[in-house]
N, CA, C and O of each residue as an XYZ file, in Angstrom:
320
protein
N     -15.823     -9.887     -0.607
C     -15.292     -8.543      0.364
C     -15.971     -7.672      0.579
O     -16.523     -7.027     -0.312
N     -16.096     -7.439      1.837
C     -17.024     -6.031      2.319
C     -16.680     -4.758      1.751
O     -15.641     -4.542      1.127
N     -17.491     -4.009      1.962
C     -17.144     -2.792      0.892
C     -16.095     -1.856      1.595
O     -15.313     -1.210      0.898
N     -16.065     -1.765      3.132
C     -14.791     -1.323      3.465
C     -13.096     -1.866      3.018
O     -12.066     -1.259      2.725
N     -13.418     -3.122      3.134
C     -11.996     -3.664      2.392
C     -12.139     -3.099      0.703
O     -11.068     -2.595      0.362
N     -12.752     -3.079      0.050
C     -12.663     -3.055     -1.241
C     -12.424     -1.799     -1.276
O     -11.632     -1.427     -2.142
N     -12.984     -0.843     -0.422
C     -12.370      0.878     -0.655
C     -11.005      1.148     -0.234
O     -10.357      2.122     -0.617
N     -10.556      0.181      0.632
C      -9.044      0.124      0.903
C      -8.140     -0.140     -0.119
O      -7.138      0.468     -0.498
N      -8.911     -1.595     -0.652
C      -8.171     -1.928     -2.042
C      -7.765     -0.836     -3.000
O      -6.607     -0.574     -3.326
N      -8.934     -0.192     -3.437
C      -9.016      1.115     -4.327
C      -7.765      1.982     -3.839
O      -6.711      1.898     -4.469
N      -7.877      2.836     -2.694
C      -7.140      3.523     -2.200
C      -5.625      3.107     -2.259
O      -4.798      3.810     -2.840
N      -5.259      1.775     -1.545
C      -3.624      1.787     -1.576
C      -3.423      1.389     -2.901
O      -2.213      1.522     -3.082
N      -4.104      0.843     -4.252
C      -3.620      1.059     -5.409
C      -3.624      2.458     -6.153
O      -3.508      2.452     -7.378
N      -3.736      3.509     -5.556
C      -3.841      4.548     -5.992
C      -2.302      5.022     -6.521
O      -1.316      5.034     -5.784
N      -2.299      5.437     -8.054
C      -0.919      5.723     -8.447
C      -0.260      7.008     -7.705
O      -0.728      7.929     -7.035
N       0.878      6.691     -8.078
C       1.852      7.850     -7.303
C       1.514      9.330     -7.908
O       1.119      9.355     -9.074
N       1.625     10.406     -7.294
C       1.405     11.386     -8.184
C       0.395     12.551     -7.504
O       0.783     13.686     -7.224
N      -0.867     12.092     -7.310
C      -2.333     12.896     -7.267
C      -1.574     13.315     -5.482
O      -1.044     12.591     -4.640
N      -1.858     14.753     -5.518
C      -1.675     15.505     -3.906
C      -2.759     14.724     -3.147
O      -3.932     14.452     -3.404
N      -1.735     14.400     -1.866
C      -2.225     13.450     -0.845
C      -2.461     11.980     -1.004
O      -2.854     11.163     -0.172
N      -2.133     11.831     -2.263
C      -2.196     10.291     -2.366
C      -1.199      9.157     -1.290
O      -1.506      8.069     -0.804
N      -0.009      9.910     -1.204
C       0.557      9.205     -0.313
C       0.186      8.785      1.243
O       0.455      7.748      1.850
N      -0.524      9.958      1.662
C      -1.123      9.786      2.918
C      -2.346      8.921      2.881
O      -2.606      8.182      3.831
N      -3.237      8.998      1.631
C      -4.139      7.962      1.385
C      -3.361      6.477      1.628
O      -3.530      5.642      2.517
N      -2.652      6.490      0.738
C      -2.101      5.072      0.432
C      -1.774      4.150      1.986
O      -1.910      2.958      2.263
N      -1.289      5.350      2.793
C      -0.588      5.033      4.138
C      -1.945      4.600      5.005
O      -1.888      3.590      5.707
N      -2.794      5.150      4.958
C      -4.025      5.106      5.605
C      -4.640      3.914      5.412
O      -5.116      3.232      6.320
N      -4.645      3.651      4.306
C      -5.201      2.028      3.687
C      -4.290      1.331      4.079
O      -4.801      0.453      4.775
N      -3.088      1.194      4.032
C      -1.794      0.178      4.725
C      -2.106      0.236      6.200
O      -2.073     -0.900      6.672
N      -2.363      1.051      6.987
C      -2.842      0.903      8.295
C      -3.715      0.009      8.473
O      -3.600     -0.771      9.418
N      -4.843     -0.064      7.535
C      -6.005     -0.911      7.847
C      -5.669     -1.899      7.498
O      -6.191     -2.733      8.238
N      -4.776     -2.596      6.406
C      -4.475     -3.727      6.301
C      -3.525     -4.222      7.179
O      -3.635     -5.429      7.393
N      -2.527     -3.585      7.812
C      -1.769     -3.986      8.670
C      -2.217     -4.185     10.198
O      -1.605     -4.771     11.091
N      -3.519     -3.500     10.251
C      -4.245     -3.798     11.647
C      -4.993     -4.996     11.286
O      -5.139     -5.799     12.208
N      -5.409     -5.248     10.365
C      -5.969     -6.761      9.958
C      -5.058     -7.956      9.868
O      -5.533     -9.077      9.690
N      -3.740     -7.748      9.988
C      -3.077     -8.535      9.831
C      -2.449     -9.047      8.153
O      -1.599     -9.896      7.886
N      -3.023     -8.407      7.494
C      -2.807     -8.754      6.067
C      -1.702     -8.279      5.849
O      -1.300     -8.721      4.773
N      -0.906     -7.529      6.358
C       0.234     -6.392      6.034
C       1.683     -6.571      7.094
O       1.725     -6.110      8.234
N       2.520     -7.137      6.604
C       3.660     -6.816      7.996
C       4.213     -5.484      8.207
O       4.324     -4.630      7.327
N       4.580     -5.350      9.517
C       4.876     -4.122      9.827
C       5.936     -3.476      9.147
O       6.010     -2.255      9.012
N       6.704     -4.245      8.747
C       7.870     -3.243      7.930
C       7.378     -2.976      6.521
O       8.111     -2.409      5.710
N       6.269     -3.334      6.242
C       5.951     -3.003      4.890
C       5.240     -1.723      5.071
O       5.353     -0.808      4.256
N       4.554     -1.654      6.067
C       3.783     -0.426      6.746
C       4.788      0.755      6.907
O       4.633      1.932      6.579
N       5.727      0.221      7.424
C       6.733      1.460      7.699
C       7.196      2.121      6.345
O       7.269      3.347      6.249
N       7.509      1.277      5.301
C       7.727      1.787      3.785
C       6.599      2.679      3.362
O       6.982      3.728      2.844
N       5.219      2.510      3.462
C       4.326      3.181      3.340
C       4.192      4.548      4.236
O       3.714      5.559      3.721
N       4.576      4.535      5.420
C       4.844      5.403      6.231
C       5.785      6.314      5.455
O       5.604      7.478      5.100
N       6.674      5.636      5.302
C       8.001      6.676      4.854
C       7.779      7.412      3.488
O       8.429      8.403      3.155
N       6.610      6.717      2.584
C       6.367      7.439      1.618
C       5.291      8.440      1.560
O       5.101      9.166      0.584
N       4.469      8.454      2.835
C       3.148      9.057      3.015
C       3.272     10.631      2.326
O       2.477     11.259      1.628
N       4.478     10.932      2.785
C       4.632     12.637      2.448
C       5.343     12.485      1.050
O       6.181     13.363      0.841
N       5.218     11.760      0.272
C       6.395     11.925     -1.159
C       5.117     11.347     -2.141
O       5.145     10.141     -2.386
N       4.246     11.980     -2.586
C       2.962     11.725     -2.959
C       3.469     11.157     -4.454
O       2.698     10.410     -5.056
N       4.650     11.476     -5.008
C       5.133     10.838     -6.273
C       6.019      9.644     -6.099
O       6.737      9.247     -7.017
N       5.965      9.019     -4.815
C       7.292      7.883     -4.894
C       6.117      6.737     -4.672
O       5.284      6.797     -3.769
N       6.187      5.851     -5.500
C       5.769      4.310     -5.446
C       6.118      3.582     -4.314
O       7.157      2.922     -4.293
N       5.224      3.644     -3.209
C       5.973      2.534     -2.309
C       6.125      1.097     -2.785
O       7.068      0.454     -2.323
N       5.401      0.592     -3.553
C       5.776     -0.714     -4.027
C       7.398     -0.909     -4.824
O       8.243     -1.793     -4.687
N       7.377      0.180     -5.579
C       8.841      0.147     -6.048
C       9.893      0.179     -5.020
O      10.847     -0.577     -5.204
N       9.888      0.911     -3.986
C      10.694      1.069     -2.763
C      10.867     -0.197     -1.982
O      11.874     -0.408     -1.306
N       9.664     -1.207     -2.108
C       9.777     -2.400     -1.325
C      10.494     -3.050     -2.241
O      11.422     -3.701     -1.763
N      10.378     -3.090     -3.358
C      11.311     -4.189     -4.388
C      12.752     -3.414     -4.234
O      13.712     -4.182     -4.169
N      12.986     -2.318     -4.180
C      14.323     -1.632     -4.178
C      14.913     -2.266     -2.866
O      16.097     -2.601     -2.832
N      14.126     -2.418     -1.848
C      14.812     -2.521     -0.449
C      14.607     -4.014      0.032
O      15.030     -4.456      1.100
N      13.827     -4.793     -1.008
C      13.523     -6.128     -1.086
C      12.923     -6.821      0.267
O      13.269     -7.870      0.810
N      11.783     -5.767      0.674
C      10.899     -6.113      1.552
C       9.559     -6.210      1.013
O       9.114     -5.557      0.069
N       8.926     -7.136      1.740
C       7.167     -7.275      1.352
C       6.626     -8.099      0.092
O       5.618     -7.881     -0.580
N       7.576     -9.100     -0.032
C       7.447     -9.797     -1.246
C       6.098    -10.310     -1.401
O       5.516    -10.266     -2.485
N       5.401    -10.969      0.031
C       4.207    -11.280      0.217
C       3.089    -10.548     -0.222
O       2.159    -11.007     -0.885
N       3.236     -9.193      0.241
C       2.384     -8.105      0.092
C       2.500     -7.706     -1.537
O       1.461     -7.406     -2.125
N       3.590     -7.707     -2.149
C       3.570     -7.214     -3.534
C       2.836     -8.590     -4.141
O       2.089     -8.227     -5.048
N       2.787     -9.934     -3.976
C       2.086    -10.484     -4.721
C       0.661    -10.328     -4.152
O      -0.234    -10.621     -4.945
N       0.338     -9.977     -3.097
C      -1.146     -9.680     -2.958
C      -1.826     -8.535     -3.722
O      -3.016     -8.502     -4.034
N      -1.038     -7.744     -3.938
C      -1.348     -6.530     -4.758
C      -1.497     -6.952     -6.342
O      -2.399     -6.569     -7.087
N      -0.511     -7.745     -6.658
C      -0.542     -8.100     -8.107
C      -1.932     -9.314     -8.183
O      -2.438     -9.544     -9.282
N      -2.334     -9.863     -7.199
C      -3.301    -10.604     -7.509
C      -4.800     -9.660     -7.701
O      -5.691     -9.771     -8.544
N      -4.613     -8.518     -6.309
C      -5.801     -7.752     -6.680
C      -5.956     -7.055     -7.755
O      -7.072     -6.710     -8.144
N      -4.689     -6.717     -8.461
C      -4.933     -6.066     -9.859
C      -5.391     -6.873    -10.867
O      -6.333     -6.595    -11.610
N      -4.668     -7.965    -10.901
C      -5.257     -9.029    -12.116
C      -6.645     -9.611    -12.048
O      -7.271    -10.067    -13.005
N      -7.139     -9.520    -10.502
C      -8.731    -10.054    -10.600
C      -9.810     -9.267    -11.112
O     -10.949     -9.731    -11.149
């Protein structure tokens, strides 16, 4: 994994809460979507959550039953 990808994984897994964390996660989501690693509808959830620093986009994905593949990729990254 190259340094840019590693950094974006770190950013997209930032926990909800810190100021500007939603926007940071959205920026990382755009990176993964542009690479073809994330579906556009998953990116849209990150966009919606971008101004809501305390909202966990993964929780929203689960609630709306969107992005199961992406959630699995996140789990794999976190457990590695």
